[in-house]
C-alpha positions as CSV (number, residue, x, y, z in Angstrom):
1,X,0.7,10.0,27.0
2,X,-2.4,9.0,28.9
3,X,-4.7,6.4,27.5
4,X,-7.5,8.9,26.9
5,X,-5.3,11.3,24.8
6,X,-5.8,11.2,21.1
7,X,-3.0,9.3,19.3
8,X,-1.6,10.6,16.0
9,X,0.8,9.1,13.5
10,X,3.3,11.8,14.2
11,X,3.1,11.2,18.0
12,X,3.6,7.5,17.3
13,X,6.8,8.2,15.5
14,X,6.1,9.0,11.8
15,X,5.5,12.5,10.7
16,X,4.1,12.2,7.1
17,X,4.8,15.8,6.2
18,X,8.4,15.5,7.3
19,X,8.7,12.2,5.5
20,X,7.4,13.7,2.2
21,X,9.7,16.7,2.6
22,X,12.7,14.4,3.0
23,X,11.7,12.4,0.0
24,X,11.3,15.6,-2.1
25,X,14.8,16.6,-1.0
26,X,16.2,13.3,-2.1
27,X,14.5,13.5,-5.5
28,X,15.7,17.1,-5.9
29,X,19.3,16.1,-5.2
30,X,19.2,13.0,-7.4
31,X,17.4,14.7,-10.3
32,X,14.0,14.3,-11.9
33,X,12.8,10.9,-13.2
34,X,9.9,9.8,-15.3
35,X,7.0,8.2,-13.5
36,X,5.2,8.5,-10.1
37,X,4.6,5.1,-8.6
38,X,7.4,3.6,-10.7
39,X,10.5,5.0,-12.4
40,X,10.1,4.5,-16.2
41,X,13.1,3.9,-18.5
42,X,12.6,4.3,-22.3
43,X,14.0,1.1,-23.9
44,X,12.6,1.7,-27.4
45,X,9.1,0.3,-28.0
46,X,8.6,-0.3,-24.3
47,X,9.1,1.2,-20.9
48,X,11.2,-0.7,-18.3
49,X,9.7,0.2,-14.9
50,X,11.3,-0.2,-11.5
51,X,9.7,0.1,-8.0
52,X,11.3,-0.5,-4.6
53,X,9.8,-0.8,-1.2
54,X,9.8,-2.7,2.1
55,X,7.5,-4.0,4.8
56,X,8.1,-1.3,7.4
57,X,7.3,-1.7,11.0
58,X,4.9,-4.6,10.3
59,X,8.2,-6.5,10.8
60,X,8.0,-5.6,14.5
61,X,4.7,-7.4,14.9
62,X,6.2,-10.4,13.1
63,X,9.2,-10.3,15.4
64,X,7.0,-10.0,18.6
65,X,5.2,-13.3,17.8
66,X,8.0,-14.9,15.8
67,X,5.9,-15.4,12.7
68,X,7.5,-14.2,9.5
69,X,5.4,-16.3,7.2
70,X,3.4,-13.5,5.5
71,X,5.9,-10.6,5.4
72,X,7.4,-11.8,2.1
73,X,3.9,-11.4,0.5
74,X,3.7,-7.9,1.8
75,X,7.1,-7.0,0.4
76,X,6.1,-8.3,-3.0
77,X,2.7,-6.6,-2.9
78,X,4.0,-3.1,-2.0
79,X,6.2,-3.2,-5.0
80,X,4.0,-5.0,-7.5
81,X,1.0,-2.8,-6.7
82,X,3.0,0.4,-7.4
83,X,3.9,-0.9,-10.9
84,X,0.2,-1.9,-11.5
85,X,-0.8,1.7,-10.5
86,X,1.4,3.0,-13.3
87,X,-0.1,0.6,-15.9
88,X,2.9,-1.7,-15.9
89,X,3.0,-5.5,-15.7
90,X,5.4,-6.7,-13.0
91,X,7.7,-9.4,-14.4
92,X,10.7,-9.9,-12.0
93,X,11.6,-9.3,-8.3
94,X,14.8,-9.2,-6.4
95,X,14.9,-9.0,-2.6
96,X,17.3,-7.6,0.0
97,X,17.3,-9.1,3.5
98,X,19.5,-7.4,6.1
99,X,19.9,-9.2,9.4
100,X,21.6,-8.7,12.8
101,X,22.1,-12.5,13.1
102,X,21.4,-15.1,10.4
103,X,18.6,-17.5,11.3
104,X,17.7,-20.4,8.9
105,X,14.1,-20.8,10.1
106,X,13.3,-17.1,9.8
107,X,14.9,-16.9,6.3
108,X,12.9,-19.9,5.2
109,X,9.6,-18.4,6.3
110,X,10.4,-15.1,4.5
111,X,11.4,-17.0,1.4
112,X,8.2,-19.0,1.4
113,X,6.2,-15.7,1.7
114,X,8.2,-14.2,-1.2
115,X,7.5,-17.3,-3.3
116,X,3.7,-17.1,-2.5
117,X,3.7,-13.4,-3.3
118,X,5.5,-14.0,-6.6
119,X,2.8,-16.6,-7.6
120,X,0.1,-14.1,-6.7
121,X,1.8,-11.3,-8.7
122,X,2.8,-13.5,-11.6
123,X,6.5,-12.5,-11.4
124,X,9.8,-14.4,-11.4
125,X,12.0,-14.3,-8.3
126,X,15.5,-13.7,-9.8
127,X,17.6,-13.9,-6.7
128,X,18.5,-11.5,-3.9
129,X,21.0,-10.6,-1.2
130,X,21.3,-11.4,2.5
131,X,23.5,-9.0,4.4
132,X,24.6,-9.7,8.0
133,X,25.2,-6.4,9.7
134,X,25.2,-6.6,13.5
135,X,26.6,-3.1,13.9
136,X,23.7,-1.6,11.7
137,X,20.7,-3.8,12.0
138,X,18.7,-4.8,15.1
139,X,16.6,-7.7,14.2
140,X,16.0,-7.7,10.4
141,X,14.7,-5.7,7.5
142,X,13.3,-7.0,4.2
143,X,12.9,-4.9,1.1
144,X,12.9,-5.5,-2.7
145,X,12.8,-4.1,-6.1
146,X,10.3,-5.1,-8.8
147,X,10.9,-4.7,-12.5
148,X,8.1,-4.4,-15.0
149,X,7.5,-3.9,-18.7
150,X,4.9,-2.0,-20.6
151,X,4.3,-1.0,-24.2
152,X,4.4,2.8,-24.3
153,X,0.8,3.1,-25.2
154,X,-0.3,0.9,-22.3
155,X,1.1,3.0,-19.5
156,X,-1.7,5.0,-17.8
157,X,-1.5,8.7,-18.6
158,X,-1.5,9.4,-14.8
159,X,-4.0,12.3,-14.8
160,X,-7.6,11.9,-14.0
161,X,-10.2,14.1,-15.8
162,X,-13.2,16.0,-14.3
163,X,-16.3,13.8,-14.8
164,X,-14.4,10.6,-14.4
165,X,-15.8,7.9,-12.2
166,X,-13.6,6.5,-9.4
167,X,-13.6,2.7,-9.3
168,X,-12.3,1.0,-6.1
169,X,-11.3,-2.5,-5.0
170,X,-11.4,-3.6,-1.4
171,X,-8.2,-4.1,0.7
172,X,-7.5,-7.2,2.6
173,X,-7.1,-5.3,5.8
174,X,-4.4,-3.0,7.2
175,X,-1.9,-3.8,4.4
176,X,1.7,-2.7,5.1
177,X,1.6,0.9,6.1
178,X,0.6,2.8,9.2
179,X,1.8,0.0,11.5
180,X,3.7,2.5,13.7
181,X,0.4,4.0,14.6
182,X,-1.5,0.7,14.8
183,X,1.2,-0.9,17.0
184,X,1.2,2.0,19.4
185,X,-2.6,1.9,19.6
186,X,-3.2,-1.8,20.1
187,X,-0.5,-2.2,22.7
188,X,-1.9,0.4,25.0
189,X,-4.1,-2.2,26.8
190,X,-3.4,-5.4,24.9
191,X,-0.8,-7.9,23.9
192,X,-0.3,-9.1,20.3
193,X,-1.2,-12.6,21.5
194,X,-4.5,-11.5,22.9
195,X,-7.7,-12.5,21.1
196,X,-8.8,-10.0,18.5
197,X,-12.1,-8.8,20.1
198,X,-14.2,-8.7,16.9
199,X,-13.0,-12.2,15.9
200,X,-11.8,-14.0,19.1
201,X,-10.7,-17.1,17.3
202,X,-7.8,-14.9,15.9
203,X,-5.1,-13.0,17.7
204,X,-4.4,-9.3,17.3
205,X,-1.1,-10.2,15.7
206,X,-2.8,-12.5,13.2
207,X,-5.1,-9.6,12.2
208,X,-2.3,-7.1,11.9
209,X,-0.2,-9.6,9.8
210,X,-2.9,-10.3,7.2
211,X,-0.9,-9.9,4.0
212,X,-1.4,-7.0,1.6
213,X,-3.6,-7.8,-1.3
214,X,-1.9,-7.9,-4.7
215,X,-4.0,-6.3,-7.5
216,X,-2.6,-8.1,-10.5
217,X,-6.1,-8.9,-11.9
218,X,-7.0,-5.2,-12.3
219,X,-4.3,-4.4,-14.8
220,X,-5.7,-6.0,-17.9
221,X,-9.2,-4.5,-17.7
222,X,-7.9,-1.0,-16.8
223,X,-5.6,-1.1,-19.8
224,X,-8.4,-2.4,-22.0
225,X,-10.8,0.4,-20.9
226,X,-8.3,3.2,-21.1
227,X,-7.9,4.1,-17.4
228,X,-6.7,7.6,-17.0
229,X,-4.9,7.1,-13.7
230,X,-4.8,4.7,-10.8
231,X,-3.6,4.8,-7.2
232,X,-2.4,2.3,-4.6
233,X,-3.8,3.4,-1.3
234,X,-0.7,3.1,1.0
235,X,1.2,5.7,3.1
236,X,-0.8,8.9,3.3
237,X,-4.0,6.9,3.2
238,X,-6.8,8.5,1.1
239,X,-4.6,11.5,0.2
240,X,-3.0,9.1,-2.3
241,X,-5.9,9.9,-4.7
242,X,-4.5,13.4,-5.3
243,X,-1.5,11.6,-7.0
244,X,-4.1,11.1,-9.9
245,X,-4.2,14.9,-10.3
246,X,-5.1,18.1,-8.5
247,X,-8.9,17.7,-8.4
248,X,-11.7,17.2,-5.9
249,X,-12.4,13.6,-5.4
250,X,-16.0,13.0,-4.1
251,X,-16.0,9.5,-2.5
252,X,-19.6,8.7,-1.6
253,X,-19.5,4.8,-1.6
254,X,-16.2,3.5,-0.3
255,X,-15.8,0.0,0.9
256,X,-16.5,-0.4,4.6
257,X,-13.4,-0.5,6.9
258,X,-12.5,-3.9,8.2
259,X,-12.8,-4.4,12.0
260,X,-9.1,-3.9,12.5
261,X,-9.5,-0.2,11.7
262,X,-12.3,0.3,14.1
263,X,-10.3,-1.5,16.8
264,X,-7.2,0.7,16.2
265,X,-9.3,3.8,16.2
266,X,-11.1,2.9,19.4
267,X,-8.2,1.6,21.5
268,X,-5.9,4.4,20.3
269,X,-8.4,7.2,20.5
270,X,-7.5,8.2,17.0
271,X,-9.7,10.7,15.2
272,X,-11.3,9.9,11.9
273,X,-9.3,12.3,9.8
274,X,-6.0,10.8,11.1
275,X,-7.3,7.3,10.3
276,X,-8.1,8.3,6.7
277,X,-4.7,10.1,6.3
278,X,-2.9,7.0,7.5
279,X,-4.7,3.9,6.5
280,X,-6.6,2.5,3.4
281,X,-9.8,2.1,5.6
282,X,-11.1,-0.7,3.5
283,X,-10.3,0.3,-0.1
284,X,-6.8,-0.6,-1.3
285,X,-6.7,0.4,-5.0
286,X,-8.6,2.9,-7.1
287,X,-8.7,4.1,-10.7
288,X,-10.2,7.0,-12.6
289,X,-12.0,6.2,-15.9
290,X,-14.7,7.6,-18.2
291,X,-18.1,6.7,-16.6
292,X,-19.0,4.2,-19.3
293,X,-15.6,2.4,-19.1
294,X,-15.9,2.4,-15.3
295,X,-19.2,0.7,-15.4
296,X,-17.8,-2.0,-17.8
297,X,-14.8,-2.6,-15.5
298,X,-17.1,-3.0,-12.6
299,X,-19.4,-5.4,-14.5
300,X,-16.4,-7.6,-15.4
301,X,-14.9,-7.6,-11.9
302,X,-15.7,-9.8,-8.9
303,X,-15.4,-7.1,-6.3
304,X,-15.0,-3.7,-7.9
305,X,-17.5,-0.9,-7.6
306,X,-17.8,2.8,-8.4
307,X,-17.0,4.6,-5.2
308,X,-17.0,8.2,-6.3
309,X,-16.2,10.8,-9.0
310,X,-13.6,13.4,-10.0
311,X,-14.7,17.1,-10.0
312,X,-13.1,20.4,-10.8
313,X,-12.1,22.2,-7.6
314,X,-9.5,22.7,-5.0
315,X,-7.4,19.6,-4.5
316,X,-9.2,17.5,-1.9
317,X,-10.6,14.1,-1.1
318,X,-14.1,14.2,0.4
319,X,-15.0,11.0,2.2
320,X,-17.2,10.2,5.1
321,X,-17.8,13.8,6.0
322,X,-14.1,14.6,5.9
323,X,-12.2,16.8,3.5
324,X,-8.6,15.7,3.2
325,X,-6.5,18.4,1.5
């Protein structure tokens, strides 16, 4: 591929449509389960909820600069945020570290990140597993499972309603998805250790490794004000909003994308639609509520704002002149 050709997520190595099809096949073979962002188990007066996820190819950036100090936070965030999007309070986390060769310093850095992530999420670290598998793993992989609890009447219904306002919270940056595309883009003409052009006192790697924000503080107000649905903006980018229901989402005031997104788009020659189908583009978490409740949530929050509305119509997310079906 020449440098002036447009780069897509699929060409970088991840075909979102194929990934979703494979996931649907797995679910179909395993059987239906209750819940979208988290699996819900009825235990009487409450739901026990479980979510599992990893850090993805962000680990390759960490490996390239030998800095694993933040990936534990990412691992915690990707799991805890999915529980929060279901209306569930995260309570405990267990990790799984698979390595080609055990390394004490690397494990210590990952563990420190997990501890920091647990503090931010308000969960207990309850152990984990380290597997040494040189015939399977090249480098390492870190994943985990987060358990949560919620009274049955506290779980979000999961379906937005026409007329709802969409409230958004800003992301901390690129978070922990889309790194296959981002890595391919930024290494066309740069090294990870190069200064990050918009902020030369930081390296490109430092910007890419900014840890995923954990949205623990949004759960209580969303429960209190009867949120209809919420979404963690991860893989699939802005199309995640359609997980709140098959409606038209008019997003007219999203948070501005951080400089890392503009940099990836420019150096990778990535079109705007592909960027919005891959990345959070500045907004990391959203919720749908009645307009009055949404205004109250925004008033009580440090950094939330109403970014759009839910309308009847063909399933679509309309944002920045794009229509993402």
